[in-house]
C-alpha positions as CSV (number, residue, x, y, z in Angstrom):
1,M,7.8,-10.7,9.8
2,S,8.4,-9.7,6.2
3,L,11.7,-9.2,4.5
4,Q,12.7,-6.9,1.7
5,V,16.0,-8.0,0.3
6,Q,18.0,-5.4,-1.7
7,K,21.6,-5.3,-2.8
8,Q,22.4,-2.0,-1.1
9,S,20.7,-2.4,2.2
10,C,18.2,-4.6,3.9
11,I,15.6,-3.7,6.6
12,V,14.7,-6.4,9.0
13,S,12.2,-5.5,11.7
14,N,13.3,-1.9,11.4
15,T,17.0,-2.8,11.8
16,I,19.3,-1.8,9.0
17,V,22.0,-4.4,7.9
18,P,25.2,-2.6,7.0
19,Q,26.5,-3.2,3.5
20,P,29.7,-5.1,4.6
21,I,27.5,-7.5,6.6
22,L,25.1,-7.9,3.7
23,D,28.0,-8.7,1.4
24,L,29.2,-11.4,3.9
25,Y,25.7,-12.8,4.0
26,Y,25.6,-13.1,0.2
27,H,28.9,-14.9,0.3
28,I,27.8,-17.4,2.9
29,E,24.4,-17.8,1.3
30,K,26.1,-18.7,-2.0
31,K,28.5,-21.0,-0.4
32,F,26.1,-23.0,1.8
33,V,22.6,-22.4,0.7
34,K,22.8,-22.9,-3.1
35,Q,24.0,-26.5,-2.4
36,N,20.7,-27.5,-0.9
37,S,17.6,-28.7,-2.5
38,W,14.7,-26.7,-1.1
39,K,11.6,-28.6,0.1
40,N,9.5,-25.6,-0.8
41,L,9.5,-21.8,-0.9
42,L,8.7,-21.6,2.8
43,E,11.9,-23.5,3.6
44,K,14.0,-21.0,1.8
45,D,12.2,-18.1,3.4
46,L,12.9,-19.6,6.8
47,W,16.5,-19.7,6.0
48,F,16.6,-16.1,4.9
49,E,14.7,-15.1,8.1
50,L,17.1,-16.9,10.4
51,C,20.2,-15.5,8.7
52,F,19.0,-11.9,8.6
53,C,17.9,-12.1,12.2
54,I,21.5,-12.9,13.2
55,L,23.1,-10.4,10.8
56,S,20.9,-7.6,12.1
57,S,21.5,-8.6,15.7
58,N,17.7,-8.9,15.9
59,V,18.1,-12.2,17.7
60,S,21.1,-14.1,19.1
61,F,22.8,-17.0,17.4
62,E,21.5,-19.4,20.1
63,Q,17.9,-18.2,19.6
64,A,18.2,-18.7,15.8
65,K,19.7,-22.2,16.4
66,S,16.8,-23.1,18.7
67,A,14.3,-21.8,16.1
68,T,16.0,-24.1,13.5
69,V,15.7,-27.1,15.7
70,H,12.0,-26.2,16.5
71,L,11.2,-25.9,12.8
72,N,12.8,-29.2,12.1
73,N,10.8,-30.9,14.8
74,K,7.6,-29.4,13.3
75,H,8.7,-31.0,10.0
76,F,9.1,-27.7,8.2
77,L,12.6,-28.7,7.1
78,E,14.0,-31.8,5.5
79,P,15.8,-34.0,8.1
80,Y,19.1,-34.0,6.1
81,W,19.0,-30.2,5.8
82,I,19.1,-29.2,9.5
83,M,22.8,-30.0,10.1
84,E,23.9,-28.0,7.0
85,N,21.7,-25.1,8.2
86,L,23.2,-25.2,11.7
87,N,26.7,-25.4,10.2
88,S,25.9,-22.3,8.2
89,L,24.7,-20.5,11.3
90,D,27.9,-21.5,13.0
91,T,29.9,-20.0,10.1
92,I,27.9,-16.8,10.2
93,A,28.4,-16.4,13.9
94,S,32.1,-17.1,13.5
95,E,32.7,-14.7,10.6
96,L,30.9,-11.9,12.4
97,S,32.7,-12.7,15.7
98,K,29.4,-13.2,17.4
99,P,29.6,-15.4,20.4
100,I,28.1,-18.9,20.2
101,C,26.5,-18.9,23.5
102,L,26.2,-22.4,24.8
103,P,24.3,-23.3,28.0
104,K,26.2,-22.5,31.1
105,K,26.5,-24.8,34.2
106,K,25.5,-23.8,37.7
107,N,26.1,-26.3,40.4
108,G,26.7,-29.0,37.8
109,M,23.3,-28.3,36.1
110,L,22.8,-26.7,32.7
111,R,21.1,-23.4,32.8
112,K,19.7,-21.3,29.9
113,Y,21.9,-18.5,28.7
114,R,20.3,-15.1,29.3
115,F,20.8,-12.2,26.9
116,P,20.6,-8.6,27.9
117,N,17.5,-6.6,27.0
118,V,17.9,-3.2,25.4
119,R,15.0,-0.9,25.8
120,A,14.5,2.3,23.7
121,K,13.7,5.6,25.5
122,N,11.6,6.8,22.6
123,I,9.9,5.4,19.5
124,V,8.9,6.9,16.2
125,V,6.1,5.0,14.6
126,A,5.9,5.5,10.8
127,S,4.4,2.2,9.7
128,G,1.4,3.4,7.6
129,G,-2.2,2.6,7.6
130,F,-4.2,-0.6,7.2
131,Q,-5.0,-0.5,3.5
132,A,-4.0,-4.2,2.9
133,N,-6.0,-5.5,5.8
134,V,-9.2,-6.5,4.0
135,S,-10.8,-7.8,7.3
136,W,-10.3,-4.4,8.9
137,L,-11.6,-2.6,5.8
138,K,-14.7,-4.7,5.9
139,E,-15.5,-3.3,9.4
140,Y,-16.4,0.0,7.6
141,W,-17.0,-1.0,4.0
142,G,-18.7,-4.4,4.4
143,E,-18.3,-7.0,1.7
144,A,-17.5,-4.3,-0.8
145,A,-13.9,-4.4,0.5
146,D,-13.4,-7.7,-1.2
147,N,-13.4,-5.9,-4.5
148,F,-10.8,-3.3,-3.5
149,I,-7.4,-3.6,-5.2
150,I,-4.4,-2.7,-3.0
151,R,-2.0,-0.6,-5.1
152,G,1.0,-1.4,-2.9
153,T,2.4,-4.2,-0.7
154,P,0.2,-6.8,0.8
155,Y,1.9,-6.3,4.2
156,D,0.4,-3.0,5.1
157,K,-1.9,-4.5,7.7
158,G,-1.9,-1.6,10.2
159,R,-0.4,-3.7,12.9
160,M,1.2,-0.9,14.8
161,L,-1.8,1.3,14.3
162,R,-4.0,-1.3,15.9
163,V,-1.5,-1.7,18.8
164,L,-1.5,2.0,19.5
165,L,-5.3,2.3,19.3
166,D,-5.7,-0.7,21.6
167,K,-3.2,0.8,24.1
168,G,-5.1,4.1,24.4
169,A,-4.0,6.3,21.5
170,K,-6.7,8.8,20.5
171,P,-8.0,7.9,17.0
172,V,-8.4,10.6,14.3
173,G,-9.8,10.5,10.8
174,D,-12.8,8.9,9.1
175,P,-12.2,5.2,8.8
176,R,-14.0,5.1,5.4
177,Q,-11.8,7.9,4.0
178,C,-8.7,7.0,2.1
179,H,-6.4,7.8,-0.8
180,A,-8.1,5.7,-3.4
181,V,-7.9,6.1,-7.2
182,A,-9.6,4.5,-10.1
183,I,-7.4,1.8,-11.4
184,D,-7.7,-0.7,-14.2
185,A,-9.9,-3.5,-13.0
186,R,-7.5,-6.0,-14.7
187,A,-4.7,-5.0,-12.2
188,P,-3.4,-7.6,-9.8
189,K,-4.8,-7.6,-6.2
190,F,-1.5,-6.2,-4.8
191,D,1.5,-4.3,-6.0
192,G,0.1,-3.1,-9.3
193,G,1.7,0.3,-8.8
194,I,1.2,3.5,-10.7
195,V,1.1,1.9,-14.2
196,T,-2.4,0.5,-13.4
197,R,-3.8,4.0,-12.6
198,L,-6.2,5.5,-15.2
199,D,-5.9,9.3,-15.8
200,C,-8.4,9.5,-18.7
201,L,-11.4,10.2,-16.5
202,P,-11.5,14.0,-17.0
203,F,-11.7,13.5,-20.7
204,S,-14.3,10.7,-20.5
205,I,-17.7,9.8,-19.2
206,V,-17.7,7.2,-16.4
207,V,-20.6,4.8,-16.1
208,N,-21.5,2.0,-13.6
209,K,-22.5,-1.5,-14.4
210,H,-26.0,-0.3,-15.2
211,A,-24.4,2.0,-17.9
212,R,-25.4,5.2,-16.0
213,R,-23.2,8.1,-15.1
214,F,-22.9,8.9,-11.4
215,Y,-20.4,11.9,-10.9
216,D,-19.1,15.0,-12.5
217,E,-16.0,13.9,-14.4
218,G,-14.8,17.5,-15.0
219,E,-15.4,18.9,-11.6
220,D,-11.8,20.1,-11.1
221,F,-8.2,19.7,-12.2
222,W,-7.1,16.0,-12.1
223,P,-4.4,16.4,-9.4
224,Q,-7.1,17.7,-7.1
225,R,-9.7,15.0,-7.9
226,Y,-7.9,11.8,-8.9
227,A,-7.8,10.4,-5.3
228,I,-11.5,10.6,-4.8
229,W,-12.4,8.3,-7.7
230,G,-11.5,5.1,-6.0
231,R,-14.0,5.9,-3.3
232,L,-16.7,6.9,-5.8
233,V,-16.2,3.6,-7.7
234,A,-16.3,1.7,-4.4
235,Q,-19.8,3.2,-3.8
236,Q,-21.2,1.8,-7.1
237,P,-22.8,-1.6,-7.5
238,D,-20.2,-4.4,-7.4
239,Q,-17.5,-1.7,-7.1
240,I,-17.1,-1.6,-10.9
241,A,-17.2,1.3,-13.4
242,Y,-16.1,2.1,-16.9
243,S,-14.3,5.1,-18.4
244,I,-15.3,5.9,-22.0
245,I,-13.5,8.0,-24.5
246,D,-13.3,8.3,-28.3
247,S,-10.3,8.7,-30.5
248,K,-10.0,12.5,-29.9
249,S,-8.9,11.9,-26.3
250,L,-6.6,8.9,-26.7
251,E,-3.4,10.9,-26.6
252,L,-4.3,13.3,-23.7
253,F,-3.3,11.1,-20.7
254,M,-0.8,8.6,-19.4
255,P,-2.0,5.2,-20.6
256,S,-2.6,2.2,-18.4
257,V,-0.3,-0.8,-18.7
258,F,-3.4,-2.6,-20.0
259,P,-4.8,-1.7,-23.5
260,P,-8.3,-0.3,-23.7
261,I,-11.3,-2.3,-25.0
262,Q,-12.3,-0.8,-28.3
263,S,-15.1,-0.8,-30.9
264,D,-16.3,1.2,-33.9
265,S,-19.7,1.6,-32.3
266,I,-21.1,2.6,-28.9
267,A,-23.3,-0.5,-28.7
268,G,-20.3,-2.7,-29.7
269,L,-18.2,-1.2,-26.9
270,G,-21.0,-1.8,-24.4
271,K,-21.1,-5.5,-25.4
272,G,-17.3,-5.6,-25.1
273,L,-17.4,-4.1,-21.6
274,G,-20.3,-6.4,-20.5
275,I,-22.9,-3.7,-19.9
276,D,-26.3,-3.3,-21.5
277,P,-25.7,-1.8,-25.0
278,N,-29.1,-0.2,-25.3
279,T,-28.9,1.7,-22.0
280,F,-25.3,2.6,-22.8
281,E,-26.3,4.1,-26.1
282,E,-29.0,6.1,-24.3
283,T,-26.5,7.5,-21.8
284,V,-24.0,8.5,-24.5
285,T,-26.8,10.1,-26.6
286,E,-28.1,12.1,-23.7
287,Y,-24.6,13.3,-22.8
288,N,-23.8,14.3,-26.3
289,K,-27.0,16.3,-26.7
290,S,-26.4,18.2,-23.4
291,I,-23.0,19.6,-24.4
292,K,-22.7,23.4,-24.8
293,P,-20.2,24.4,-27.5
294,G,-17.0,25.8,-26.2
295,T,-13.2,25.9,-26.6
296,F,-11.6,22.8,-25.4
297,D,-8.4,23.3,-23.5
298,F,-7.2,20.6,-21.1
299,S,-4.6,22.9,-19.5
300,I,-7.3,25.2,-18.0
301,M,-10.8,24.8,-16.6
302,D,-12.4,25.4,-19.9
303,D,-15.9,26.4,-20.9
304,C,-16.8,23.0,-22.4
305,E,-19.7,21.9,-20.2
306,T,-23.0,20.2,-20.2
307,V,-26.4,21.9,-19.7
308,G,-29.4,20.3,-18.0
309,L,-27.6,17.0,-17.4
310,D,-27.5,15.3,-14.0
311,P,-24.9,14.8,-12.9
312,P,-23.3,17.6,-15.0
313,K,-19.8,17.6,-16.6
314,S,-18.4,21.0,-15.7
315,H,-15.3,21.1,-17.9
316,W,-13.7,19.3,-20.8
317,A,-17.0,18.0,-22.1
318,R,-16.8,16.9,-25.7
319,P,-19.2,14.7,-27.7
320,L,-18.3,11.0,-28.0
321,D,-18.6,11.0,-31.8
322,T,-15.3,10.0,-33.3
323,P,-14.7,6.2,-33.5
324,P,-13.1,4.0,-32.6
325,Y,-14.4,4.2,-29.1
326,Y,-12.4,3.0,-26.1
327,G,-13.3,1.8,-22.6
328,Y,-11.4,0.9,-19.5
329,P,-12.9,-1.1,-16.6
330,L,-12.3,0.5,-13.2
331,R,-11.9,-0.8,-9.7
332,P,-11.2,1.2,-6.5
333,G,-7.4,1.1,-5.9
334,I,-6.6,1.9,-2.3
335,T,-3.2,3.6,-1.6
336,F,-3.5,4.4,2.1
337,T,-6.2,4.9,4.8
338,Y,-6.8,8.1,6.7
339,L,-7.7,6.6,10.1
340,G,-4.7,7.2,12.3
341,V,-3.5,8.3,15.7
342,T,-3.8,11.9,16.9
343,V,-0.6,13.9,17.2
344,N,0.3,17.3,18.5
345,E,2.6,19.9,16.9
346,R,5.6,18.0,18.3
347,A,4.4,14.8,16.6
348,Q,3.7,13.2,20.0
349,V,0.9,10.6,20.0
350,V,-2.0,12.0,22.0
351,M,-3.8,9.5,24.2
352,Q,-7.5,9.3,24.8
353,D,-7.2,11.5,27.9
354,D,-6.0,14.2,25.5
355,K,-2.5,14.1,27.1
356,P,0.5,13.5,24.8
357,S,2.7,10.5,25.3
358,P,6.1,11.6,26.5
359,N,8.0,9.2,24.3
360,I,5.8,7.9,21.5
361,F,5.9,9.9,18.2
362,A,4.3,9.3,14.8
363,A,4.9,10.4,11.3
364,G,3.5,9.7,7.8
365,E,0.3,7.8,6.9
366,I,-0.3,6.5,10.4
367,M,-1.2,10.0,11.4
368,A,-2.5,11.3,8.1
369,G,-6.0,11.8,9.5
370,N,-4.7,14.8,11.4
371,I,-4.2,16.5,8.0
372,L,-6.5,14.8,5.6
373,G,-10.2,14.7,6.1
374,K,-11.8,14.3,2.6
375,G,-10.1,14.5,-0.8
376,Y,-6.4,14.8,-1.5
377,M,-4.0,16.9,-3.5
378,A,-1.1,15.3,-5.3
379,G,2.0,15.0,-3.2
380,F,0.4,15.4,0.2
381,G,1.3,11.9,1.4
382,M,5.0,12.5,0.8
383,T,4.7,15.9,2.4
384,I,3.1,14.6,5.5
385,G,5.8,11.9,5.8
386,T,8.6,14.4,5.2
387,V,7.4,17.2,7.5
388,F,6.3,15.1,10.4
389,G,9.2,12.6,10.0
390,R,11.6,15.5,10.6
391,I,9.6,16.8,13.5
392,A,9.2,13.4,15.1
393,G,12.9,12.6,14.7
394,K,14.0,16.0,16.1
395,E,11.6,15.8,19.1
396,A,12.5,12.2,19.9
397,A,16.2,13.0,19.9
398,R,15.6,16.1,22.0
399,N,13.6,14.0,24.5
400,V,16.5,11.6,24.9
401,I,19.1,14.3,25.4
402,E,17.0,16.2,27.9
């Protein structure tokens, strides 16, 4: 279970903790927890987990108390710490007027307290894809997946997607297709965010580790092509590529958080990037010679193109001839996967017998494969989540009422 602690609200296992309860938690946490010396980070995380479980009514006080004792027996907690922890749990339960459910007696014997089970009539699954599950990605990409960089949280493992598929939901979408952009290879493995994305590709040439181009950088407007470049880089040797510009293009795009590698010569830049400088010079020379004169205009699909070059550059082709020269190393940065569960027009999950589930609905990236096949246009992810989120919520509520 992962926690995202925020000052305004906190989501714990899909349960929202109201602000007054959260304020009370911070008060108790400050009063009791800050006095303790933590054995390690795990110990502190365990405390947060137990407290929020009670605050969100996700588990009972007695279950949290039992969990604390169990963790202590497993030597996860310092011996002196367990009583203070239990005292804190007692205080939380008391402040929230939650019953401290002690074992009851029956015929003089202790018996375990039983808590009522609450079952939902409907469920809306909106838990995303499996983009952070490298083992799952390897099923389709092989060892190349080790070189993927995950742009968001490391917790997007596709757990609910796997459960639904294993329980008979009908899959949809190519498992190798995904929203994946070219990001700076120096980005962290997880949570690099948009500041590591590189938008210079339409104004550059892109070469692989062998210093050879492999795709048309000016094929179409960037919002319609930026999300294919991660997959293109993933198909190159060692999943690495390099975007090359000169000083004419430096101000035409949103820069990466990392500065470019630069040199006053093409060969020098090749050495700086770790690619063969001679081959790199050949590639640049061949590209420069193939450019047909035209009027450069990055706001339209202009007439600056190459002739007789394979692959071509269809638009925004200008010679690399104005030093200094700049290069960015690229890796595939995966945002979300397209494999998902099939849904109908009511956002009901369709099972393998092609019949919709009466009470399971899905929205967002977990059903993106119904909409996205190949490619992507900016904003589609949010659109899918918004549209099908509204449909799924409406239909789930209707199903309960009816």
